[in-house]
N, C-alpha and C positions, 0 to 999 in steps of 0.2 A: 268478706274474706276475698272475694275475686278481685275487687279494686286494690286491696293491699298486696296481693300476688303480682298484679299487673304493674304496680308501682315498683315493687322490688325487682321485677324483670326489667323494667325500663332503666332502673338505677344501674343494674348489672351491666346492661348493654351500653349505658353511657360510660361506665368505667372501662369496659373492653375497648370502646372506640378511643378513648383517651390513651390507653396504653398502646394501641395500635399506632396512633399518631406520633407517640414518642419513640417508637421503635423505627429506626431508619429503614434499612433494607433487610429483607427476610429471604431465608433459603428454606423452601418447603419441598420435602421429599414425598412423593405420592406412591400409592401402591401400584402404579403402573411403571414404577422405576425411573421416572423422570424427576428432575430437580428444577423447580420453578423459582425464579429469582425476581424480586421486586420490592417496591416500596408498598407497604401495607396502607391501603386507602380506607378500608372499612372492615368492620368485624361484625357478623351477624351471629344469630343463634347457632347456625349449623354451617357457616362457611366464612371465609374471608376474602377480600378482593385486593388483588395486588396490581401494581402498575409496573411493568418493566419494559424492556427493549422490544418485546413481542406484542405490546399493547397491554390492554386491561385483561385480567383473567380472574375468574371466580373459582376458588378451590374449596371443595366440600370437605368439611373436617372427617367425614366418614372415610375419606380416601388419603388422609395425611398419615404418613408412617413416622416422620421426624420433621422438626422445625428448628431452625437456628437463626438467631438475629445476627446479621453481618454488620459490623460497625465500621 
């Protein structure tokens, strides 16, 4: 059971990574009122990594209020 759950988790993360790479630029509004802009580099279980003008930034999903893909 443990191996099967781990494999499913890995497949889910792979799918999220693929989706992140296909989305160009993202606008992420956080609970601190800021809007972070950047290209999605990676998606984890609880965070996403953006690359923008300010460099790389890790945004925890717990702090995300809204997300928009900017094409």
